C-alpha positions in Angstrom: 98.2 83.5 81.0 98.7 87.1 79.9 102.3 88.3 80.5 102.3 91.8 81.9 105.5 93.9 81.4 106.5 96.1 84.4 108.7 99.1 83.9 110.3 101.3 86.6 110.1 105.0 85.9 110.2 108.5 87.4 107.6 111.2 87.1 108.5 114.8 87.7 106.1 116.6 90.0 105.1 120.3 90.2 108.2 121.2 92.2 110.8 119.0 90.4 110.5 116.1 92.8 111.0 112.8 91.0 108.2 110.4 92.0 108.9 106.7 91.8 106.4 104.6 89.8 106.0 101.4 88.0 104.2 101.1 84.6 102.3 97.9 84.0 101.6 97.6 80.2 98.3 96.1 79.0 98.1 93.4 76.4 97.1 95.9 73.7 97.5 99.7 73.5 96.6 102.4 73.5 94.5 101.5 76.4 92.7 103.4 79.3 95.1 104.5 81.9 94.9 103.9 85.7 97.0 105.6 88.3 97.1 103.1 91.3 97.7 104.5 94.8 98.7 101.8 97.4 97.9 101.2 101.0 100.2 102.4 103.7 102.5 99.4 103.0 103.8 100.9 99.7 104.3 99.0 96.4 104.6 95.6 98.0 104.0 92.2 96.5 100.1 92.3 96.8 100.0 95.8 95.2 102.3 94.7 92.4 100.1 91.6 91.8 97.0 93.8 91.8 98.5 96.2 89.3 99.4 93.3 87.0 95.9 91.9 87.3 94.4 95.3 86.3 96.8 95.5 83.4 95.7 92.0 82.3 92.2 93.4 82.3 93.2 95.9 79.6 94.4 99.0 81.5 97.8 100.8 81.4 98.5 100.9 85.2 100.9 103.3 86.8 101.5 102.2 90.4 102.8 105.2 92.4 105.4 105.3 95.1 103.3 107.7 97.1 105.8 108.0 100.1 108.8 108.8 97.9 109.1 112.3 99.4 109.8 110.7 102.8 111.3 107.4 101.8 111.7 105.7 98.5 110.7 102.2 97.6 108.6 101.5 100.6 107.7 97.8 100.5 106.2 96.6 103.8 104.7 93.3 105.0 101.8 93.0 107.4 103.6 92.1 110.5 103.8 94.3 113.6 106.9 96.2 112.3 105.3 96.8 108.9 102.1 98.1 110.4 104.0 100.4 112.8 106.1 101.9 110.0 103.2 102.2 107.6 101.2 104.1 110.2 104.1 106.4 110.9 104.5 107.2 107.3 100.8 107.8 106.9 100.8 110.1 109.9 103.6 112.2 108.3 102.0 112.1 104.8 100.8 115.4 103.5 97.6 114.8 101.4 97.7 118.2 99.7 101.2 117.5 98.3 100.2 113.9 97.6 97.3 115.1 95.4 99.7 117.3 93.4 102.0 114.3 93.0 99.0 112.2 91.9 98.1 114.9 89.3 101.6 114.8 87.9 101.2 111.0 87.5 97.8 111.4 85.9 99.2 113.9 83.4 102.3 111.8 82.7 100.3 108.6 82.0 97.8 110.5 79.8 100.6 111.6 77.6 102.2 108.1 77.1 101.7 106.1 73.9 100.3 103.2 76.0 97.4 105.4 77.1 94.3 106.3 75.0 94.2 109.8 76.7 91.7 108.8 79.4 93.0 108.2 82.9 91.3 107.0 86.1 92.6 106.6 89.7 92.2 103.6 91.9 93.4 103.3 95.4 93.3 101.2 98.6 93.4 102.4 102.2 95.4 105.6 102.0 94.9 105.3 98.3 91.1 105.0 98.8 91.2 108.5 100.2 93.4 109.7 97.4 90.9 108.3 94.9 88.2 110.4 96.6 90.4 113.5 96.4 91.3 112.7 92.7 87.6 113.0 91.9 87.4 116.3 93.7 90.8 118.0 92.9 92.4 116.5 89.8 91.5 116.2 86.1 91.2 112.4 86.3 88.3 111.1 84.2 87.0 108.7 86.9 88.0 107.2 90.2 87.4 104.2 92.5 88.4 104.1 96.2 88.6 100.9 98.3 88.1 101.5 102.1 89.6 105.0 102.2 90.7 105.7 105.8 90.7 109.5 105.9 87.7 110.5 103.8 86.0 111.9 106.9 88.7 114.6 107.0 87.6 115.9 103.7 83.8 115.6 103.8 83.4 119.3 102.9 84.5 118.3 99.4 81.8 115.6 99.0 79.2 117.8 97.3 81.9 119.2 95.0 83.0 115.9 93.5 82.5 116.4 89.8 84.1 113.2 88.4 82.5 109.7 88.4 83.5 108.1 91.7 82.8 104.7 93.3 83.6 104.2 97.0 83.8 100.7 98.4 83.5 100.3 102.2 83.4 97.4 104.6 80.6 97.5 107.1 82.9 96.4 109.9 86.0 98.4 108.9 87.6 99.7 112.1 89.0 102.7 110.2 85.6 103.9 109.3 83.4 102.9 112.2 79.6 103.8 112.1 80.2 107.2 113.7 82.4 108.1 110.7 80.9 106.1 107.9 77.2 106.5 108.7 77.5 109.7 110.7 79.8 111.7 108.5 81.0 110.3 105.2 77.8 109.0 103.7 75.7 112.0 104.7 78.4 114.3 103.1 78.2 112.6 99.7 74.4 111.9 99.7 72.7 113.4 96.7 75.8 113.8 94.7 74.9 112.0 91.4 78.6 111.6 90.6 79.3 109.3 93.6 78.2 105.7 94.1 79.0 104.3 97.6 78.8 100.6 98.3 78.9 99.2 101.8 79.5 95.5 102.0 77.9 93.7 104.9 80.2 92.1 107.5 83.3 93.1 105.6 86.4 94.5 107.4 89.3 96.7 106.3 91.4 95.3 103.4 88.7 92.8 102.3 90.1 93.0 98.7 93.7 92.3 99.6 94.3 88.7 98.4 97.5 88.4 100.5 95.8 89.0 103.8 93.9 85.8 104.7 92.7 87.5 108.0 90.7 90.1 106.0 90.3 88.9 102.4 86.9 87.9 101.1 87.0 86.5 97.6 83.3 86.7 96.9 82.9 90.3 98.0 86.1 91.3 96.1 84.7 89.8 92.9 81.5 91.9 93.3 83.5 95.1 94.0 86.0 94.5 91.2 83.2 93.8 88.7 81.7 97.2 89.6 85.2 98.8 89.4 86.1 97.4 86.0 82.6 98.3 84.6 82.9 101.8 85.9 86.3 102.4 84.3 85.3 100.8 81.0 82.3 103.1 80.9 84.2 106.3 81.6 87.7 105.6 80.2 86.8 103.6 77.1 86.9 100.0 76.0 89.7 97.6 76.9 91.2 94.6 75.2 91.5 92.1 78.0 91.3 88.5 78.9 87.7 89.2 80.0 86.6 91.0 76.9 
């Protein structure tokens, strides 16, 4: 088993705000960098395990405490209280400022010795929307979003996405019902050669979260992750991983 070293750090944003983050070092460096944006539940155990798994695949992974302007070290479970607090934080979250914080993290990771100078963004839920915005508004080299919940609010940016982007959706995701996914999101990005959307039949929200047995689907996650890792290796450079 590959041991992944996890280091707490702070990243200074555009206005001096210190963003909390955790760097997961890859087996060998310099390596392609990935900024990881969590679900509404913060940097909880599943997200930390996800970051470690990506690092074991050969990426230098910076997991971002995206809610740090409102509350630091958010770490929620999937019970009723966790869901309620996560939804409240998401409701108060400012995506425009969040994108600027994400850009600061991209720039910080790119400059680190662990990184080869190429940085992508991967995100889940809230982070899936942030990955979409990263491909539109930041200088990230590539991005992948898993079941972004607010992409329909930013469809005007669909044709302007200039960075390679994969979007993973579940067909039965309640956060992107047909009127949003088929009616707004997919039409808005159709024809943009930089975007590859994948809609997985019968999958619900959070199908790639291995700590949620009510939603997780291992087979579909393997397909999606294989596409994700190939995408990042193509655009960020080779990795030295357990799978290489």
